[in-house]
C-alpha positions in Angstrom: 39.4 21.9 49.0 38.1 21.8 45.4 37.8 18.0 45.5 35.5 18.2 48.5 33.4 20.9 46.8 33.2 18.9 43.5 32.1 15.7 45.4 29.4 17.6 47.1 28.2 19.0 43.8 27.9 15.5 42.3 25.7 14.5 45.2 23.3 17.3 44.6 20.1 16.6 42.7 19.9 18.2 39.3 17.3 21.0 39.4 16.6 20.7 35.7 15.6 17.0 36.1 13.3 17.8 39.0 11.6 20.5 37.1 10.8 18.5 34.0 7.5 16.7 33.6 7.9 12.9 33.4 6.1 12.9 30.0 8.7 15.2 28.4 11.6 13.2 29.8 10.1 10.0 28.2 9.7 11.7 24.8 13.3 12.9 24.9 14.7 9.5 25.7 12.6 7.8 23.0 13.5 10.3 20.3 17.0 9.6 18.8 17.9 13.0 17.4 16.5 15.2 20.2 17.7 12.7 22.7 21.2 13.4 21.5 20.6 17.1 22.0 19.5 16.5 25.5 22.4 14.2 26.2 24.7 17.0 25.0 23.2 19.3 27.6 24.0 16.8 30.4 27.5 16.2 29.0 28.1 19.9 29.1 27.3 20.1 32.8 29.6 17.2 33.6 32.4 18.7 31.5 32.1 22.0 33.2 32.5 20.4 36.6 35.5 18.4 35.4 37.1 21.5 33.9 36.6 23.4 37.2 34.6 26.1 35.6 31.2 26.6 33.9 30.7 28.8 30.8 27.4 27.3 29.8 23.9 28.6 30.3 21.9 25.6 31.8 18.7 27.3 32.7 15.7 25.2 33.3 13.8 27.0 30.5 16.5 26.1 27.9 16.4 22.4 28.8 12.6 22.5 28.6 12.7 24.0 25.2 14.9 21.2 23.8 12.6 18.6 25.1 9.4 20.4 23.9 10.9 20.7 20.4 11.3 16.9 20.4 7.7 16.6 21.6 6.3 18.8 18.9 8.4 17.4 16.0 7.6 13.7 16.9 3.9 14.2 17.4 2.7 16.8 14.9 2.1 14.2 12.2 1.0 11.4 14.6 -2.6 12.6 14.8 -4.6 9.6 13.5 -7.0 8.0 16.0 -7.7 4.3 16.0 -11.0 4.7 14.0 -9.3 7.0 11.5 -6.5 4.5 11.0 -9.0 1.6 10.5 -10.9 3.6 7.9 -7.6 4.5 6.1 -6.4 0.9 6.0 -9.8 -0.5 4.8 -10.0 2.2 2.1 -6.5 1.4 1.0 -7.0 -2.4 0.9 -10.3 -2.3 -1.1 -9.5 -1.9 -4.8 -9.2 -4.1 -7.9 -9.5 -7.2 -5.7 -13.3 -6.7 -5.3 -13.7 -6.9 -9.1 -11.9 -10.3 -9.4 -12.7 -12.2 -6.3 -15.8 -13.8 -7.9 -13.8 -14.9 -11.0 -11.0 -16.3 -8.8 -13.4 -18.3 -6.6 -15.3 -19.7 -9.6 -12.1 -20.9 -11.2 -10.5 -22.2 -8.1 -13.6 -23.7 -6.6 -15.4 -22.9 -3.3 -12.6 -24.7 -1.3 -10.2 -22.0 -2.6 -12.0 -19.6 -0.3 -9.9 -21.1 2.5 -6.9 -19.8 0.5 -8.5 -16.3 0.2 -9.1 -16.2 3.9 -5.8 -17.7 4.8 -3.8 -15.3 2.7 -5.7 -12.4 4.4 -4.8 -13.7 7.8 -1.2 -14.1 6.9 -1.1 -10.6 5.5 -2.6 -9.3 8.7 0.1 -11.1 10.6 2.9 -9.7 8.4 1.6 -6.2 8.9 2.1 -6.9 12.6 5.7 -7.9 11.8 6.3 -4.6 10.0 5.1 -2.8 13.1 7.5 -4.8 15.3 10.3 -3.9 12.9 9.4 -0.2 13.3 9.4 -0.5 17.1 13.0 -1.7 16.9 14.0 1.0 14.5 12.4 4.3 15.6 14.1 6.2 12.7 12.5 4.0 10.1 9.5 5.7 8.5 8.9 3.7 5.3 9.0 0.2 3.8 12.4 0.9 2.2 13.7 2.1 5.6 12.8 -1.2 7.2 14.6 -3.0 4.3 17.7 -0.9 4.9 17.6 -1.5 8.7 17.5 -5.3 8.0 19.9 -5.7 5.2 21.6 -2.4 4.6 21.7 -0.5 1.3 21.0 -3.7 -0.7 17.8 -4.3 1.3 16.7 -0.7 0.6 17.4 -1.1 -3.2 15.6 -4.4 -3.3 12.5 -3.1 -1.4 12.3 0.0 -3.6 12.6 -2.0 -6.8 9.7 -4.3 -5.9 7.6 -1.4 -4.7 8.2 0.5 -8.0 7.4 -2.6 -10.0 4.2 -3.2 -8.0 3.0 0.4 -8.5 3.8 0.3 -12.2 1.9 -3.0 -12.9 -1.0 -2.0 -10.7 -1.4 1.2 -12.8 -1.4 -1.0 -15.9 -4.2 -3.1 -14.4 -6.2 0.0 -13.5 -5.8 1.2 -17.1 -7.0 -2.1 -18.5 -10.0 -1.9 -16.2 -10.6 1.7 -17.4 -10.5 0.4 -21.0 -12.8 -2.6 -20.5 -15.5 -0.7 -18.5 -15.5 2.5 -20.5 -15.8 0.5 -23.7 -18.8 -1.4 -22.2 -20.7 1.5 -20.8 -20.2 3.4 -24.1 -20.9 0.4 -26.4 -22.1 1.5 -29.8 -20.2 4.8 -29.7 -18.2 5.4 -32.9 -15.1 7.5 -32.7 -12.4 8.1 -35.4 -9.5 10.5 -35.6 -7.9 11.2 -39.0 -4.4 11.2 -37.5 -4.9 7.8 -35.7 -7.0 5.8 -38.1 -5.5 2.5 -36.9 -6.8 2.9 -33.4 -10.2 1.5 -32.5 -13.0 3.3 -30.8 -12.2 1.5 -27.5 -8.5 2.5 -27.7 -9.4 6.1 -28.4 -11.9 6.2 -25.5 -9.2 4.9 -23.2 -6.7 7.5 -24.4 -9.3 10.2 -23.7 -9.9 8.8 -20.2 -6.2 8.8 -19.4 -5.7 12.3 -20.8 -8.5 13.5 -18.6 -6.6 12.1 -15.6 -3.2 13.3 -16.7 -3.4 16.8 -15.1 -3.8 15.2 -11.7 -0.1 14.1 -11.9 0.9 17.8 -11.7 -0.8 18.3 -8.4 1.5 19.2 -5.5 -1.2 19.8 -2.9 -1.5 16.7 -0.9 -5.1 17.6 0.2 -6.1 17.5 -3.5 -4.6 14.0 -3.9 -6.4 12.9 -0.7 -9.6 14.2 -2.2 -9.1 12.0 -5.2 -8.4 9.0 -3.0 -11.6 9.6 -1.2 -13.4 9.5 -4.5 -11.8 6.1 -5.2 -13.2 4.8 -1.9 -16.7 6.1 -2.8 -16.5 4.3 -6.2 -15.6 1.0 -4.5 -18.6 1.4 -2.3 -20.9 2.0 -5.3 -19.5 -1.1 -7.1 -20.1 -3.3 -4.0 -23.6 -1.9 -3.5 -24.5 -2.5 -7.1 -23.6 -6.2 -6.8 -25.5 -6.5 -3.5 -28.5 -4.8 -5.1 -28.7 -7.4 -7.8 -28.3 -10.3 -5.3 -30.8 -8.9 -2.7 -33.5 -8.0 -5.2 -32.9 -11.2 -7.2 -32.5 -9.4 -10.5 -30.4 -12.4 -11.4 -31.2 -15.8 -9.9 -28.3 -17.1 -7.8 -28.8 -20.7 -9.0 -25.3 -21.6 -10.3 -23.3 -24.3 -8.4 -19.7 -23.6 -7.5 -17.2 -26.4 -8.2 -15.5 -27.8 -5.1 -11.9 -27.4 -6.1 -9.8 -27.0 -9.3 -6.4 -27.7 -7.8 -4.5 -27.1 -11.1 -5.9 -23.6 -11.2 -4.8 -22.6 -7.8 -1.5 -21.1 -9.0 -3.4 -19.1 -11.6 -5.6 -17.4 -9.0 -3.3 -17.2 -6.0 -1.8 -14.0 -7.4 -5.3 -12.4 -7.6 -6.0 -13.4 -4.0 -2.7 -11.9 -2.6 -3.2 -8.7 -4.8 -6.5 -8.1 -3.0 -4.5 -7.6 0.3 -1.5 -5.7 -1.1 -1.2 -2.6 1.0 2.0 -3.2 3.0 4.1 -0.5 1.3 1.9 2.1 3.0 1.5 0.4 6.5 4.7 2.0 7.9 3.2 5.4 7.1 0.0 4.5 8.8 1.9 3.2 11.8 3.8 6.4 12.1 0.7 8.6 11.8 -1.1 6.9 14.7 -1.4 8.8 18.0 -0.9 5.4 19.8 1.2 3.1 17.5 0.8 0.3 20.0 -2.8 -0.1 18.7 -1.6 -0.6 15.1 -1.9 -4.4 15.3 -5.4 -4.1 16.6 -6.3 -1.7 13.8 -4.8 -4.1 11.3 -6.8 -7.0 12.7 -10.1 -5.1 12.5 -9.3 -3.8 9.0 -8.3 -7.2 7.5 -11.3 -8.9 9.2 -13.6 -6.4 7.5 -11.9 -6.7 4.1 -11.7 -10.5 4.3 -15.5 -10.6 5.0 -16.1 -8.2 2.1 -14.1 -10.1 -0.4 -15.4 -13.5 0.6 -19.0 -12.5 0.6 -18.6 -10.8 -2.8 -16.7 -13.8 -4.2 -19.5 -16.2 -3.3 -22.2 -13.8 -4.4 -20.7 -13.2 -7.8 -19.9 -16.9 -8.4 -23.5 -17.9 -7.5 -25.0 -15.2 -9.6 -23.0 -15.6 -12.8 -21.4 -19.1 -12.5 -18.8 -20.0 -15.2 -19.8 -16.9 -17.2 -18.5 -14.6 -14.5 -15.9 -12.1 -15.9 -12.6 -11.3 -14.4 -14.3 -7.9 -13.6 -17.6 -8.6 -12.1 -19.1 -5.4 -13.4 -18.8 -6.8 -16.9 -21.0 -9.7 -16.0 -23.9 -7.6 -14.7 -27.1 -7.2 -16.8 -26.4 -4.4 -19.3 -30.0 -3.1 -19.4 -30.0 -2.1 -15.7 -29.3 1.5 -14.6 -27.5 0.1 -11.6 -25.1 -1.7 -14.0 -24.3 1.5 -15.9 -23.6 3.2 -12.5 -21.3 0.4 -11.5 -19.5 0.5 -14.9 -19.0 4.3 -14.7 -17.7 3.9 -11.1 -15.2 1.3 -12.2 -14.1 3.5 -15.2 -13.7 6.5 -12.9 -11.8 4.7 -10.2 -8.4 4.6 -12.2 -8.7 8.3 -12.8 -8.8 8.8 -9.0 -5.8 6.5 -8.4 -3.1 7.8 -10.8 -2.0 10.8 -8.7 -1.9 8.8 -5.5 -0.1 5.8 -7.0 2.4 8.1 -8.7 3.2 9.9 -5.4 6.2 7.6 -4.4 7.6 8.1 -8.0 7.2 11.8 -7.5 9.1 11.8 -4.2 12.0 9.8 -5.7 12.2 12.2 -8.7 12.3 15.3 -6.5 14.9 13.7 -4.2 17.2 13.0 -7.2 17.0 16.5 -8.5 19.8 19.0 -7.6 19.0 21.3 -4.7 19.7 24.3 -6.9 16.6 23.8 -8.9 13.6 26.0 -8.0 10.3 24.6 -6.8 8.7 25.5 -10.2 11.4 23.6 -12.1 11.1 20.6 -9.9 7.3 20.6 -10.4 7.7 20.8 -14.2 10.2 18.0 -14.3 8.2 15.8 -12.0 5.0 16.4 -13.9 6.7 15.8 -17.3 8.3 12.5 -16.1 5.0 11.3 -14.6 3.1 12.1 -17.8 5.6 10.2 -19.9 5.4 7.2 -17.5 1.6 7.3 -17.7 1.7 7.3 -21.5 4.0 4.2 -21.4 1.5 2.5 -19.1 -1.3 3.4 -21.5 0.6 1.8 -24.4 1.2 -1.4 -22.4 -2.4 -1.6 -21.3 -3.7 -1.3 -24.8 -1.2 -3.8 -26.1 -1.8 -6.4 -23.3 -5.6 -6.0 -22.5 -5.8 -9.1 -20.3 -6.9 -7.9 -16.9 -6.9 -11.2 -15.0 -3.4 -12.3 -16.3 -1.8 -8.9 -15.5 -3.4 -8.9 -12.1 -2.3 -12.4 -11.3 1.2 -11.6 -12.6 1.4 -8.5 -10.4 0.3 -10.4 -7.3 2.6 -13.4 -7.9 5.6 -11.5 -9.1 5.8 -8.8 -6.5 2.9 -8.8 -4.0 3.9 -12.1 -2.5 7.3 -10.7 -1.8 6.1 -7.4 -0.5 3.3 -8.8 1.6 4.8 -12.0 3.0 8.4 -12.8 2.0 10.1 -9.5 2.8 8.2 -8.8 6.1 9.2 -12.3 7.4 12.8 -11.9 6.2 13.0 -8.4 7.7 11.6 -9.5 11.1 13.9 -12.6 11.3 16.9 -10.5 10.5 16.1 -7.6 12.8 14.8 -9.7 15.8 17.1 -12.7 15.4 18.5 -12.4 18.9 15.1 -12.3 20.6 13.2 -14.9 18.4 12.0 -18.1 20.0 12.4 -21.3 18.2 8.6 -21.4 17.4 8.6 -17.9 16.1 11.6 -18.6 13.9 10.0 -21.8 12.4 6.7 -20.0 11.9 8.2 -17.0 10.0 10.6 -19.2 8.0 7.6 -21.4 7.0 5.5 -18.4 5.9 8.5 -17.1 4.0 8.9 -20.4 2.1 5.2 -20.6 1.4 5.2 -17.0 0.0 8.1 -17.9 -2.3 6.5 -21.2 -3.4 3.1 -19.5 -4.3 4.8 -16.5 -5.8 7.0 -18.6 -8.1 4.2 -21.0 -9.1 1.8 -18.1 -9.8 4.4 -16.2 -11.8 5.1 -19.2 -14.0 1.4 -19.8 -14.5 0.4 -16.2 -15.2 3.3 -15.7 -17.5 2.3 -18.8 -19.6 -1.3 -17.7 -19.7 -0.4 -14.2 -20.8 2.0 -15.5 -23.5 -0.7 -17.9 -24.8 -3.3 -15.1 -25.0 -0.9 -12.8 -26.8 0.1 -15.5 -29.2 -3.5 -16.4 -29.9 -4.6 -12.9 -30.6 -1.6 -12.2 -32.7 -2.4 -15.3 -34.9 -6.0 -14.2 -35.2 
């Protein structure tokens, strides 16, 4: 008798399933953690039937609450529209690259613009690869998570190491830019301190600038850090507008000819080109923050197209305006007597002060995660701020000891940016999607991986030699 009843129960439609909206069912099945909760509800029903008795409460409302919790948790942070994501990506990509694109083009020749554009296209493609990796691993939320999904704990450690090195060297470059532009805009200022008589005025000015920015490392409010980031975007717009003003109003005649190609200098500038597009460590966060992640690739194409156009136009403009005399930071080549030049110099000097807190954020997260849970929030804040301040002082020391902006920027791009922007995304994608890859896709990604390694190694050797030569020359002098 019971067997007949049980068979008839199995044939009945589940009321809970009929009562659920289709959208919520989809959210539950696509969310790993909450999908497991929902699965447990269903297993409970089956188990009760098998055990010939039901002690569970399987009300429709309870099941709805489980699914709705998944919906809320998965979508509270995913609130960025397509336009918002494009603006964030462009704002993140525009940085030190705009200062050096003219210098790189002048040294590499106008034909090297194909390399500038080509690297930008490849980086846009590899951002798409990161999105594909995230699609296959819904739990991954960061660059390091993708590395772990692809190659386990070793992949995570390797990714984190390269990310940390890139952040550290980038901050050194920003501090050198602060030193160079602050010294130029305050030329003629004399400053001496009795306790630091061996330090020059330029070094003291840089120390003061860093000390002014130091309290920002103690910020815990993300909205305050975002405000600083917005300030950095505004400074970038001012710098670009200043160069455009000089070109449009012909303050300086654009009568310099750009050489066709200096092939032997390509390794020396390739690191600067790749550094201009280095933003891949943040792309997973942007992907996860989108309301519709399927539009991430389109947002990436629009953003990279805008940035490529900006860098290319700025590179040609600066090279035509200043020719062989163009500095590694274009603001240092602008006519000193112009008000617009002083504005650009101040904007470049202020930019690093807006970047420190944002760039240190990943370090801060790692520090907090490594601290014991028994520590209070106040203690964690003090430790995080103290460690960050100490790291910034180390960065200041290195920047004052190695004041060679173009060499450090090239070394950063060649040593770590090629790996983070090209090599790792291709390797991650090949590993994660190996079963579904076509022969063409495998060859394409393997070729890009090899190209990234080749340019990275060549650029690292070239920039290291140039840096060592400069240090040896100045030491002898």
